[in-house]
Backbone as numpy.savetxt, mean C-alpha at the origin, in Angstrom:
# Nx Ny Nz CAx CAy CAz Cx Cy Cz
-6.92 13.41 21.52 -6.37 14.33 20.53 -4.91 14.65 20.89
-4.00 14.42 19.96 -2.58 14.67 20.22 -2.29 16.16 20.17
-1.42 16.62 21.05 -1.01 18.03 21.05 0.00 18.27 19.94
0.21 19.54 19.63 1.20 19.89 18.60 2.60 19.42 19.02
2.89 19.48 20.32 4.19 19.04 20.83 4.35 17.53 20.66
3.28 16.79 20.91 3.34 15.33 20.75 3.53 14.95 19.28
2.81 15.64 18.39 2.97 15.38 16.96 4.41 15.68 16.54
4.96 16.79 17.04 6.34 17.14 16.70 7.32 16.10 17.22
7.07 15.56 18.41 7.97 14.55 18.98 7.96 13.28 18.14
6.76 12.88 17.68 6.66 11.70 16.82 7.28 12.00 15.45
7.04 13.21 14.95 7.61 13.62 13.67 9.12 13.58 13.67
9.73 13.97 14.78 11.20 13.96 14.88 11.74 12.53 14.82
10.98 11.58 15.32 11.37 10.17 15.21 11.31 9.74 13.75
10.25 10.13 13.07 10.07 9.75 11.67 11.21 10.26 10.80
11.59 11.51 10.96 12.59 12.11 10.06 14.03 11.73 10.41
14.22 11.07 11.54 15.58 10.79 12.02 16.12 9.48 11.44
17.09 9.54 10.51 17.60 8.32 9.90 18.39 7.44 10.87
18.72 7.97 12.05 19.44 7.16 13.04 18.49 6.24 13.82
17.22 6.53 13.75 16.23 5.65 14.39 16.07 4.38 13.55
15.76 3.26 14.21 15.55 2.01 13.47 14.33 2.16 12.56
14.41 1.54 11.39 13.34 1.68 10.41 11.98 1.26 10.96
11.94 0.21 11.76 10.65 -0.26 12.31 10.04 0.79 13.24
10.91 1.50 14.00 10.43 2.57 14.88 9.89 3.72 14.06
10.55 4.03 12.96 10.10 5.13 12.08 8.77 4.76 11.41
8.60 3.49 11.05 7.32 3.06 10.47 6.20 3.25 11.46
6.43 2.87 12.69 5.39 3.03 13.71 5.08 4.51 13.94
6.10 5.35 13.87 5.88 6.80 14.00 5.05 7.31 12.82
5.35 6.82 11.63 4.60 7.24 10.44 3.13 6.90 10.58
2.84 5.68 10.97 1.43 5.29 11.06 0.72 5.98 12.23
1.48 6.36 13.24 0.91 7.20 14.30 0.48 8.55 13.72
1.36 9.17 12.94 1.03 10.47 12.33 -0.15 10.34 11.37
-0.20 9.24 10.63 -1.34 9.04 9.73 -2.64 9.02 10.53
-2.63 8.31 11.64 -3.85 8.20 12.46 -4.22 9.53 13.12
-3.20 10.31 13.51 -3.46 11.61 14.14 -4.02 12.60 13.12
-3.38 12.67 11.94 -3.83 13.57 10.88 -3.55 15.03 11.20
-4.01 15.89 10.30 -3.84 17.33 10.50 -2.62 17.88 9.78
-2.54 19.21 9.68 -1.46 19.85 8.90 -0.06 19.57 9.42
0.10 19.49 10.77 1.44 19.24 11.32 1.92 17.85 10.95
1.03 16.87 11.04 1.39 15.49 10.67 1.78 15.42 9.20
1.03 16.10 8.35 1.34 16.11 6.91 2.70 16.75 6.66
3.00 17.81 7.39 4.27 18.51 7.22 5.45 17.60 7.59
5.34 16.87 8.70 6.41 15.96 9.11 6.59 14.84 8.09
5.48 14.29 7.62 5.56 13.22 6.62 6.20 13.75 5.35
5.79 14.94 4.92 6.30 15.54 3.68 7.80 15.79 3.75
8.29 16.18 4.91 9.72 16.46 5.09 10.59 15.22 4.86
9.99 14.04 5.03 10.78 12.80 5.07 11.06 12.24 3.67
10.53 12.87 2.63 10.79 12.39 1.26 12.24 12.59 0.81
13.06 13.21 1.65 14.50 13.33 1.34 15.27 12.10 1.81
14.62 11.18 2.49 15.30 10.00 3.02 15.83 9.12 1.89
16.78 8.23 2.22 17.34 7.38 1.17 16.69 5.99 1.12
15.68 5.75 1.95 14.96 4.47 1.90 13.74 4.59 0.99
13.78 3.90 -0.15 12.63 3.90 -1.06 11.41 3.29 -0.39
11.62 2.28 0.45 10.50 1.64 1.14 9.78 2.64 2.04
10.56 3.38 2.83 9.94 4.36 3.72 9.21 5.43 2.93
9.81 5.93 1.86 9.18 7.00 1.07 7.91 6.49 0.38
7.93 5.24 -0.07 6.74 4.61 -0.64 5.61 4.64 0.39
5.97 4.30 1.63 4.96 4.25 2.69 4.48 5.64 3.09
5.37 6.64 3.00 4.96 8.03 3.25 3.84 8.42 2.29
4.07 8.13 1.00 3.07 8.48 -0.02 1.77 7.73 0.22
1.89 6.45 0.56 0.70 5.64 0.83 -0.13 6.28 1.95
0.54 6.65 3.04 -0.18 7.24 4.18 -0.83 8.57 3.82
-0.14 9.39 3.05 -0.75 10.67 2.64 -2.00 10.43 1.81
-1.99 9.42 0.97 -3.19 9.10 0.18 -4.33 8.61 1.06
-4.01 7.75 2.02 -5.04 7.20 2.90 -5.64 8.27 3.80
-4.86 9.30 4.13 -5.38 10.39 4.96 -6.41 11.23 4.20
-6.33 11.24 2.88 -7.28 11.98 2.02 -7.39 13.46 2.39
-6.27 14.04 2.74 -6.23 15.47 3.09 -5.61 16.22 1.92
-6.37 17.17 1.37 -5.91 17.88 0.17 -4.65 18.70 0.39
-4.31 18.96 1.65 -3.08 19.70 1.94 -1.83 18.91 1.55
-1.99 17.61 1.31 -0.84 16.78 0.91 -0.60 16.82 -0.60
-1.52 17.40 -1.36 -1.43 17.35 -2.83 -0.12 17.96 -3.36
0.29 19.17 -2.93 1.54 19.74 -3.49 2.75 18.83 -3.30
2.87 18.21 -2.13 4.00 17.30 -1.89 3.94 16.10 -2.83
2.77 15.51 -2.97 2.62 14.32 -3.82 2.86 14.65 -5.28
2.43 15.82 -5.71 2.70 16.24 -7.09 4.20 16.35 -7.34
4.90 16.95 -6.37 6.36 17.10 -6.49 7.05 15.74 -6.59
6.61 14.80 -5.77 7.21 13.46 -5.77 6.93 12.73 -7.09
5.71 12.82 -7.57 5.36 12.19 -8.85 6.22 12.73 -9.99
6.46 14.02 -9.99 7.23 14.66 -11.07 8.73 14.40 -10.97
9.20 14.00 -9.80 10.63 13.88 -9.55 11.16 12.54 -10.07
11.77 12.58 -11.23 12.25 11.34 -11.87 13.49 10.76 -11.18
14.05 11.48 -10.20 15.16 10.90 -9.43 14.65 9.99 -8.32
13.36 10.08 -8.03 12.78 9.19 -7.02 12.62 7.79 -7.60
12.71 6.78 -6.73 12.49 5.40 -7.14 11.09 5.24 -7.75
10.94 4.42 -8.80 9.62 4.24 -9.41 8.53 3.83 -8.42
8.87 3.03 -7.42 7.82 2.61 -6.47 7.35 3.77 -5.61
8.21 4.78 -5.42 7.81 5.98 -4.66 6.92 6.85 -5.54
7.33 7.06 -6.78 6.53 7.87 -7.71 5.17 7.21 -7.96
5.19 5.91 -8.12 3.91 5.18 -8.31 2.97 5.43 -7.15
3.51 5.34 -5.93 2.64 5.49 -4.76 2.13 6.92 -4.64
2.94 7.90 -5.08 2.48 9.29 -5.09 1.32 9.47 -6.06
1.41 8.84 -7.23 0.31 8.90 -8.20 -0.95 8.26 -7.66
-0.79 7.11 -7.02 -1.96 6.42 -6.44 -2.58 7.26 -5.32
-1.72 7.90 -4.52 -2.22 8.74 -3.42 -3.02 9.93 -3.94
-2.57 10.52 -5.05 -3.32 11.64 -5.64 -4.71 11.18 -6.08
-4.80 9.96 -6.61 -6.11 9.42 -6.97 -6.95 9.14 -5.74
-6.31 8.69 -4.67 -7.04 8.36 -3.44 -7.64 9.60 -2.79
-6.91 10.72 -2.83 -7.42 11.96 -2.22 -8.71 12.40 -2.92
-8.75 12.22 -4.24 -10.00 12.41 -4.96 -10.32 13.82 -5.40
-9.33 14.73 -5.33 -9.56 16.10 -5.79 -9.34 16.16 -7.30
-10.32 16.68 -8.03 -10.27 16.66 -9.48 -9.23 17.61 -10.06
-8.65 18.48 -9.24 -7.65 19.42 -9.75 -6.39 18.70 -10.25
-6.19 17.45 -9.82 -4.97 16.73 -10.24 -5.21 15.88 -11.49
-6.41 15.94 -12.06 -6.75 15.07 -13.18 -5.81 15.29 -14.37
-5.55 16.53 -14.73 -4.69 16.81 -15.89 -3.26 16.30 -15.65
-2.76 16.49 -14.43 -1.41 16.00 -14.12 -1.36 14.47 -14.23
-2.38 13.80 -13.70 -2.41 12.34 -13.77 -2.51 11.86 -15.21
-3.26 12.58 -16.03 -3.34 12.21 -17.45 -1.97 12.36 -18.12
-1.26 13.42 -17.74 0.08 13.64 -18.31 1.01 12.48 -17.96
0.99 12.06 -16.69 1.90 11.00 -16.25 1.37 9.60 -16.54
0.18 9.53 -17.14 -0.33 8.25 -17.63 0.49 7.76 -18.82
1.34 8.64 -19.35 2.22 8.27 -20.47 3.68 8.28 -20.03
3.93 8.18 -18.73 5.30 8.17 -18.21 6.06 6.99 -18.79
7.36 7.16 -19.09 8.14 6.03 -19.62 8.31 4.88 -18.64
8.14 5.14 -17.34 8.20 4.07 -16.34 6.81 3.43 -16.27
6.71 2.18 -16.68 5.40 1.54 -16.87 4.58 1.50 -15.58
5.26 1.25 -14.43 4.51 1.19 -13.16 3.90 2.54 -12.82
4.60 3.62 -13.12 4.08 4.97 -12.88 2.93 5.25 -13.84
3.12 4.92 -15.11 2.08 5.16 -16.12 0.80 4.41 -15.78
0.91 3.12 -15.45 -0.27 2.32 -15.13 -0.98 2.83 -13.88
-0.20 3.25 -12.89 -0.79 3.80 -11.67 -1.60 5.05 -11.97
-1.04 5.93 -12.79 -1.73 7.18 -13.11 -2.97 6.92 -13.97
-2.89 5.92 -14.85 -4.08 5.54 -15.63 -5.20 5.08 -14.70
-4.85 4.28 -13.69 -5.84 3.83 -12.71 -6.41 5.01 -11.91
-5.53 5.92 -11.53 -5.98 7.09 -10.75 -6.92 7.96 -11.57
-6.64 8.11 -12.87 -7.54 8.86 -13.76 -8.90 8.18 -13.81
-8.89 6.87 -13.97 -10.16 6.13 -14.02 -10.94 6.26 -12.71
-10.22 6.26 -11.60 -10.91 6.40 -10.31 -11.56 7.78 -10.20
-10.84 8.83 -10.61 -11.41 10.17 -10.56 -12.59 10.30 -11.52
-12.49 9.70 -12.69 -13.61 9.73 -13.64 -14.81 8.97 -13.08
-14.53 7.90 -12.35 -15.60 7.15 -11.69 -16.29 8.01 -10.63
-15.50 8.78 -9.88 -16.07 9.70 -8.90 -16.91 10.79 -9.58
-16.41 11.32 -10.70 -17.14 12.35 -11.45 -18.50 11.81 -11.92
-18.51 10.53 -12.29 -19.75 9.94 -12.81 -20.72 9.52 -11.71
-20.40 9.87 -10.47 -21.32 9.58 -9.37 -20.93 8.38 -8.54
-19.74 7.82 -8.80 -19.27 6.70 -8.01 -19.03 7.12 -6.57
-19.13 6.16 -5.68 -18.98 6.46 -4.26 -18.18 5.35 -3.61
-17.15 5.73 -2.87 -16.28 4.74 -2.23 -17.03 3.90 -1.20
-18.18 4.39 -0.74 -18.95 3.64 0.25 -19.70 2.46 -0.36
-19.63 2.33 -1.67 -20.21 1.14 -2.28 -21.32 1.45 -3.26
-21.37 0.66 -4.31 -22.44 0.74 -5.29 -23.41 -0.41 -5.03
-24.60 -0.29 -5.54 -25.58 -1.36 -5.39 -25.04 -2.64 -6.04
-25.18 -3.76 -5.33 -24.73 -5.03 -5.88 -23.27 -5.32 -5.64
-22.61 -4.50 -4.79 -21.21 -4.77 -4.45 -21.09 -5.04 -2.95
-20.05 -5.77 -2.58 -19.78 -6.00 -1.16 -18.93 -4.87 -0.62
-19.21 -4.45 0.61 -18.46 -3.35 1.20 -17.03 -3.75 1.54
-16.18 -2.74 1.68 -14.78 -2.95 2.03 -14.65 -3.06 3.55
-14.28 -4.24 4.07 -14.16 -4.39 5.53 -12.85 -3.83 6.09
-11.98 -3.30 5.24 -10.65 -2.90 5.68 -10.47 -1.39 5.83
-11.48 -0.62 5.47 -11.44 0.84 5.63 -10.31 1.50 4.85
-9.78 0.83 3.83 -8.72 1.42 3.01 -9.34 2.19 1.86
-8.63 3.19 1.37 -9.03 3.91 0.16 -8.35 3.20 -1.00
-9.12 2.55 -1.84 -8.57 1.68 -2.87 -8.48 2.39 -4.22
-7.56 1.94 -5.09 -7.43 2.57 -6.41 -8.58 2.26 -7.37
-9.46 1.35 -6.99 -10.64 1.06 -7.80 -11.74 0.53 -6.89
-13.00 0.76 -7.25 -14.10 0.20 -6.44 -14.26 -1.28 -6.75
-14.91 -2.04 -5.87 -15.11 -3.46 -6.16 -16.10 -3.67 -7.32
-15.92 -4.78 -8.01 -16.84 -5.14 -9.09 -18.19 -5.57 -8.50
-19.19 -5.62 -9.37 -20.50 -6.13 -8.97 -20.36 -7.56 -8.46
-21.21 -7.94 -7.54 -21.15 -9.26 -6.93 -21.34 -10.36 -7.98
-20.37 -11.28 -8.02 -20.41 -12.43 -8.94 -19.85 -13.63 -8.20
-19.84 -14.78 -8.88 -19.20 -15.95 -8.28 -17.69 -15.78 -8.32
-17.00 -16.54 -7.49 -15.53 -16.48 -7.49 -14.95 -16.86 -8.85
-15.43 -17.93 -9.51 -14.89 -18.24 -10.84 -15.08 -17.10 -11.85
-16.22 -16.43 -11.78 -16.46 -15.29 -12.70 -15.50 -14.14 -12.41
-15.31 -13.84 -11.12 -14.40 -12.76 -10.74 -12.95 -13.14 -11.08
-12.61 -14.41 -10.91 -11.26 -14.86 -11.25 -11.00 -14.67 -12.74
-11.99 -14.99 -13.56 -11.84 -14.81 -15.01 -11.59 -13.35 -15.34
-12.35 -12.46 -14.71 -12.18 -11.01 -14.93 -10.81 -10.56 -14.43
-10.38 -11.07 -13.29 -9.09 -10.71 -12.69 -7.92 -11.05 -13.63
-7.99 -12.20 -14.25 -6.84 -12.72 -15.01 -6.89 -12.39 -16.49
-7.98 -11.75 -16.95 -8.13 -11.45 -18.38 -7.31 -10.22 -18.75
-6.15 -10.44 -19.35 -5.23 -9.34 -19.64 -5.66 -8.51 -20.84
-6.77 -8.89 -21.48 -7.31 -8.06 -22.56 -8.21 -6.95 -22.01
-8.59 -7.07 -20.74 -9.45 -6.06 -20.11 -8.62 -4.88 -19.61
-9.24 -3.68 -19.51 -8.53 -2.55 -18.87 -8.13 -2.91 -17.44
-6.99 -2.41 -17.01 -6.48 -2.70 -15.67 -7.49 -2.32 -14.60
-8.21 -1.24 -14.82 -9.20 -0.78 -13.84 -10.27 -1.84 -13.60
-10.73 -2.51 -14.65 -11.76 -3.55 -14.51 -11.20 -4.77 -13.79
-9.95 -5.07 -14.04 -9.32 -6.20 -13.36 -9.10 -5.88 -11.87
-8.76 -4.64 -11.58 -8.64 -4.21 -10.18 -10.00 -4.31 -9.48
-11.05 -3.99 -10.18 -12.38 -4.09 -9.58 -12.68 -5.53 -9.17
-12.29 -6.48 -10.02 -12.46 -7.90 -9.67 -11.59 -8.25 -8.46
-10.37 -7.70 -8.45 -9.44 -7.95 -7.34 -10.06 -7.54 -6.00
-10.63 -6.34 -5.96 -11.18 -5.85 -4.70 -12.50 -6.54 -4.33
-13.23 -7.00 -5.33 -14.43 -7.80 -5.04 -14.04 -9.13 -4.40
-12.99 -9.76 -4.93 -12.50 -11.01 -4.35 -11.95 -10.77 -2.94
-11.22 -9.68 -2.77 -10.72 -9.35 -1.43 -11.85 -9.20 -0.43
-12.90 -8.50 -0.84 -14.00 -8.25 0.08 -14.73 -9.54 0.45
-14.73 -10.54 -0.46 -15.31 -11.84 -0.14 -14.45 -12.53 0.93
-13.14 -12.56 0.70 -12.21 -13.04 1.71 -12.24 -14.52 2.01
-12.94 -15.33 1.21 -13.00 -16.77 1.44 -11.71 -17.43 0.95
-11.49 -18.67 1.33 -10.29 -19.37 0.85 -10.30 -19.49 -0.66
-11.47 -19.75 -1.25 -11.58 -19.83 -2.70 -11.18 -18.50 -3.35
-11.63 -17.39 -2.76 -11.30 -16.06 -3.29 -9.81 -15.78 -3.14
-9.23 -16.19 -2.01 -7.80 -15.99 -1.75 -6.95 -16.75 -2.78
-7.31 -17.97 -3.06 -6.56 -18.77 -4.04 -6.69 -18.19 -5.44
-7.86 -17.65 -5.75 -8.05 -16.99 -7.06 -7.15 -15.76 -7.15
-7.10 -14.98 -6.08 -6.22 -13.80 -6.06 -4.76 -14.20 -6.24
-4.36 -15.27 -5.57 -2.98 -15.74 -5.67 -2.57 -16.06 -7.09
-3.52 -16.50 -7.90 -3.23 -16.78 -9.32 -2.82 -15.51 -10.05
-3.24 -14.36 -9.54 -2.88 -13.08 -10.15 -1.40 -12.77 -10.05
-0.67 -13.48 -9.18 0.76 -13.27 -9.05 1.53 -13.78 -10.28
0.82 -14.43 -11.20 1.44 -14.90 -12.44 1.20 -13.93 -13.60
0.46 -12.86 -13.39 0.11 -11.95 -14.49 1.30 -11.09 -14.90
1.19 -10.45 -16.06 2.36 -9.79 -16.66 2.71 -8.44 -16.05
1.73 -7.71 -15.49 1.98 -6.37 -14.96 2.55 -6.45 -13.55
3.75 -5.87 -13.34 4.34 -5.84 -12.00 3.46 -5.04 -11.04
2.87 -3.96 -11.54 1.98 -3.16 -10.70 0.81 -4.00 -10.20
0.23 -4.77 -11.11 -0.89 -5.64 -10.78 -0.47 -6.69 -9.74
0.69 -7.32 -9.96 1.16 -8.35 -9.03 1.42 -7.76 -7.65
1.94 -6.53 -7.63 2.21 -5.89 -6.33 0.91 -5.62 -5.58
-0.14 -5.25 -6.32 -1.43 -4.99 -5.66 -2.05 -6.28 -5.14
-1.82 -7.38 -5.87 -2.27 -8.69 -5.39 -1.63 -8.99 -4.03
-0.30 -8.75 -3.93 0.38 -8.96 -2.66 -0.22 -8.11 -1.55
-0.54 -6.86 -1.89 -1.12 -5.94 -0.90 -2.46 -6.46 -0.38
-3.35 -6.87 -1.27 -4.68 -7.31 -0.81 -4.60 -8.64 -0.06
-3.67 -9.51 -0.44 -3.50 -10.75 0.31 -3.03 -10.45 1.73
-2.24 -9.40 1.87 -1.83 -8.97 3.21 -3.00 -8.42 4.02
-3.92 -7.76 3.35 -5.11 -7.27 4.05 -5.97 -8.43 4.55
-6.14 -9.44 3.71 -7.02 -10.56 4.06 -6.44 -11.41 5.18
-5.12 -11.58 5.18 -4.40 -12.33 6.23 -4.82 -13.80 6.29
-5.09 -14.40 5.15 -5.52 -15.80 5.11 -4.30 -16.70 4.87
-4.09 -17.70 5.71 -2.90 -18.55 5.55 -2.85 -19.33 4.23
-3.98 -19.46 3.54 -3.98 -20.19 2.27 -3.10 -19.51 1.22
-2.82 -18.21 1.43 -2.01 -17.48 0.44 -0.51 -17.60 0.69
-0.11 -18.21 1.80 1.32 -18.26 2.15 2.18 -18.91 1.06
1.80 -20.07 0.50 2.67 -20.67 -0.51 2.89 -19.78 -1.74
1.83 -19.10 -2.19 1.97 -18.24 -3.37 2.78 -16.99 -3.06
2.60 -16.44 -1.87 3.40 -15.27 -1.46 4.87 -15.64 -1.32
5.13 -16.80 -0.73 6.51 -17.26 -0.58 7.16 -17.47 -1.95
6.41 -18.07 -2.87 6.96 -18.32 -4.21 7.32 -17.02 -4.92
6.47 -16.00 -4.78 6.75 -14.71 -5.43 7.94 -14.02 -4.78
8.04 -14.11 -3.45 9.17 -13.51 -2.74 10.49 -14.18 -3.15
10.43 -15.48 -3.39 11.63 -16.25 -3.72 12.00 -16.17 -5.20
11.11 -15.63 -6.03 11.28 -15.70 -7.48 12.46 -14.84 -7.94
13.44 -15.47 -8.53 14.61 -14.78 -9.04 14.20 -13.86 -10.19
14.56 -12.60 -10.09 14.23 -11.66 -11.15 12.88 -10.97 -11.00
12.10 -11.34 -9.97 10.82 -10.67 -9.75 11.07 -9.21 -9.35
10.18 -8.33 -9.78 10.25 -6.92 -9.47 10.29 -6.72 -7.95
11.21 -5.88 -7.47 11.35 -5.65 -6.03 10.08 -5.11 -5.40
9.33 -4.36 -6.18 8.06 -3.80 -5.71 7.07 -4.92 -5.35
7.08 -5.99 -6.13 6.21 -7.14 -5.89 6.71 -7.93 -4.69
8.00 -8.18 -4.66 8.58 -8.95 -3.56 8.37 -8.24 -2.23
8.49 -6.92 -2.24 8.30 -6.16 -1.00 6.88 -6.33 -0.48
5.87 -6.24 -1.36 4.48 -6.39 -0.90 4.21 -7.81 -0.40
4.83 -8.80 -1.04 4.63 -10.18 -0.60 5.25 -10.39 0.78
6.41 -9.77 1.02 7.03 -9.87 2.34 6.15 -9.24 3.41
5.63 -8.06 3.12 4.79 -7.39 4.12 3.48 -8.15 4.34
2.98 -8.79 3.28 1.77 -9.61 3.43 2.03 -10.79 4.36
3.18 -11.41 4.22 3.53 -12.53 5.10 3.62 -12.05 6.55
4.14 -10.85 6.76 4.18 -10.29 8.10 2.79 -10.06 8.67
1.88 -9.63 7.82 0.50 -9.39 8.26 -0.20 -10.70 8.64
0.07 -11.76 7.89 -0.57 -13.06 8.16 -0.12 -13.58 9.53
1.16 -13.40 9.83 1.63 -13.57 11.20 1.79 -15.00 11.71
1.86 -15.98 10.83 2.06 -17.36 11.26 3.55 -17.65 11.46
3.84 -18.71 12.22 5.24 -19.05 12.49 6.01 -19.35 11.20
5.35 -20.01 10.25 6.04 -20.31 9.00 6.37 -19.03 8.23
5.55 -17.99 8.40 5.84 -16.69 7.78 7.12 -16.11 8.37
7.28 -16.25 9.68 8.46 -15.72 10.35 9.72 -16.37 9.79
9.68 -17.68 9.57 10.85 -18.39 9.04 11.20 -17.91 7.64
10.18 -17.68 6.82 10.41 -17.18 5.46 11.04 -15.80 5.51
10.49 -14.93 6.35 10.98 -13.55 6.44 12.39 -13.49 7.02
12.69 -14.34 7.99 14.05 -14.39 8.55 15.05 -14.75 7.46
14.63 -15.63 6.56 15.51 -16.06 5.46 15.82 -14.89 4.52
14.82 -14.04 4.24 14.99 -12.98 3.25 15.37 -11.62 3.86
15.55 -11.56 5.17 15.90 -10.27 5.78 17.35 -9.87 5.47
18.11 -10.78 4.85 19.47 -10.44 4.41 19.53 -10.36 2.88
18.39 -10.17 2.24 18.32 -10.13 0.78 19.21 -9.02 0.21
19.74 -9.28 -0.98 20.61 -8.28 -1.63 19.84 -7.03 -2.04
18.54 -7.16 -2.28 17.69 -6.03 -2.68 17.27 -5.27 -1.43
17.69 -4.01 -1.32 17.45 -3.27 -0.09 15.98 -3.17 0.29
15.13 -2.90 -0.69 13.71 -2.72 -0.37 13.09 -4.03 0.13
13.61 -5.17 -0.33 13.11 -6.47 0.14 13.62 -6.72 1.56
14.90 -6.47 1.77 15.50 -6.63 3.10 14.75 -5.79 4.13
14.54 -4.52 3.81 13.85 -3.63 4.74 12.39 -4.04 4.94
11.74 -4.53 3.89 10.35 -5.00 4.01 10.26 -6.18 4.96
11.26 -7.06 4.91 11.27 -8.20 5.82 11.45 -7.75 7.26
12.30 -6.74 7.49 12.48 -6.19 8.84 11.17 -5.61 9.38
10.50 -4.82 8.53 9.23 -4.22 8.93 8.16 -5.31 9.13
8.16 -6.31 8.24 7.18 -7.38 8.33 7.37 -8.20 9.60
8.62 -8.44 9.98 8.89 -9.18 11.22 8.41 -8.40 12.44
8.55 -7.08 12.39 8.04 -6.23 13.48 6.52 -6.29 13.52
5.90 -6.30 12.34 4.45 -6.41 12.25 3.98 -7.77 12.77
4.76 -8.80 12.42 4.43 -10.16 12.86 4.51 -10.27 14.38
5.52 -9.62 14.95 5.65 -9.59 16.41 4.44 -8.93 17.04
3.98 -7.83 16.41 2.78 -7.14 16.90 1.55 -8.05 16.81
1.38 -8.73 15.63 0.21 -9.59 15.42 0.15 -10.71 16.46
1.32 -11.19 16.90 1.37 -12.32 17.83 1.60 -11.91 19.28
1.67 -10.60 19.52 1.98 -10.12 20.86 0.78 -9.55 21.58
1.08 -8.82 22.64 0.02 -8.25 23.49 -0.06 -6.73 23.36
0.68 -6.18 22.38 0.65 -4.72 22.21 -0.75 -4.26 21.79
-1.15 -3.13 22.34 -2.49 -2.61 22.07 -2.65 -2.17 20.63
-1.60 -1.53 20.07 -1.70 -1.04 18.70 -0.33 -1.00 18.05
-0.34 -1.12 16.71 0.91 -1.07 15.94 1.43 0.36 15.88
0.53 1.31 15.59 0.91 2.73 15.48 1.00 3.31 16.89
2.10 2.98 17.54 2.21 3.25 18.99 3.14 4.41 19.33
3.34 5.32 18.38 4.27 6.43 18.61 3.95 7.25 19.84
2.65 7.52 20.07 2.27 8.34 21.23 2.45 7.56 22.53
2.15 6.25 22.49 2.34 5.42 23.68 3.82 5.35 24.05
4.68 5.27 23.04 6.12 5.22 23.33 6.60 6.52 23.96
6.05 7.64 23.51 6.40 8.93 24.12 6.03 8.96 25.60
4.83 8.45 25.90 4.38 8.43 27.29 5.28 7.57 28.15
5.76 6.47 27.54 6.66 5.56 28.28 8.00 6.18 28.58
8.39 7.17 27.78 9.69 7.83 27.99 9.61 8.96 29.01
8.39 9.37 29.34 8.23 10.50 30.25 8.31 10.06 31.70
């Protein structure tokens, strides 16, 4: 159990813009793992930073912590139209992940946001809360495969089907996004090469939010079969930065040498969020291929300085 002083020491690293971004990311994930009101306070303070990537990750971590004390901060970020759309989107998703029904009306309001990625995120979050109201449980429904990644997802997995059936559901743009997300997470939970290739086909779909989530789940699976599709999306001229950023981080998670070469190429990208994602992904790749005990090593680094 981390002391209040240790949490504060890690928090000061997180909020300090003079620290390298990769060090701040590791501090953030340390605070996420520690949890508690002090960790939430340090994370909440950092939404004044000028890195959209870091702020996106702050919101993601607050959602994964599922602590209702983070709700006021996330509501403020969602409402703040000066924030980058990818930050506001992640705040909306985090509110759905926490699962408190008091935010349902707010999410319904922002389901009509003029920024399509924010609107679609809030629509998904509303559906997730309605699913919880109807007796849904994140631990799994009968006939579904469990989530091996311990993440809080914006939709539960679909009922168990064949990969071709799930692929059809995934790519059918006439279906509600929530149902397509359910197919996405069912394919992720299968994790086979066939499922990975089916997911990769989702990178051609029309919704940037959907494509970004495909990148995220491919990063969770860490299957090398997805490298060509992730590289193609990262290289695609005119692709939404939110999608390219997730594809870069997914390549970092996969951790192969060819991933490192791709990320080195794009670490000087003109799009700041892509450039920073490549830096973070290369740090993650170093961790995946190294001997470090854990990625979220903020407390270990403190001990090393003493």
